[in-house]
C-alpha positions as CSV (number, residue, x, y, z in Angstrom):
1,M,-7.9,5.1,-2.4
2,T,-11.1,4.1,-0.7
3,G,-9.5,0.9,0.8
4,L,-7.0,3.1,2.7
5,H,-9.7,5.1,4.5
6,N,-10.3,2.1,6.8
7,T,-6.7,1.8,7.9
8,D,-4.7,3.4,10.8
9,L,-2.2,4.9,8.4
10,T,-1.5,8.6,8.7
11,T,-2.0,10.8,5.7
12,S,1.7,10.9,5.1
13,Q,1.9,7.1,5.2
14,K,-0.9,6.8,2.8
15,I,0.8,9.2,0.3
16,E,4.1,7.3,0.6
17,F,2.3,4.0,0.3
18,S,0.4,5.1,-2.8
19,A,3.6,6.3,-4.5
20,K,5.3,3.0,-3.8
21,V,2.4,1.0,-5.2
22,L,2.4,3.1,-8.4
23,A,6.2,2.9,-8.7
24,N,6.1,-0.9,-8.4
25,Q,3.0,-1.5,-10.5
26,G,3.2,-4.7,-12.5
27,L,6.2,-6.1,-10.6
28,H,5.9,-9.4,-8.7
29,G,7.1,-9.3,-5.1
30,P,7.0,-5.6,-4.0
31,V,3.2,-5.7,-3.4
32,T,3.6,-8.7,-1.0
33,Q,6.4,-6.9,0.8
34,M,4.5,-3.6,1.1
35,S,1.4,-5.6,2.3
36,Q,3.5,-7.0,5.1
37,E,5.3,-3.8,5.9
38,Y,2.1,-1.8,6.2
39,G,-0.1,-4.6,7.6
40,L,-2.6,-4.3,4.7
41,S,-4.1,-7.1,2.6
42,R,-3.0,-7.4,-1.0
43,P,-6.5,-6.7,-2.3
44,T,-6.5,-3.4,-0.4
45,L,-3.4,-2.5,-2.4
């Protein structure tokens, strides 16, 4: 989670974000949507 240390997300948001990324791992589309929703680059995800 080192990429998330440099974001303005709260700890709660980081946990929620990480859970969503893991739940959608390997699917096409959700990563782009989360990237836009959280304002993070896809490589950070």
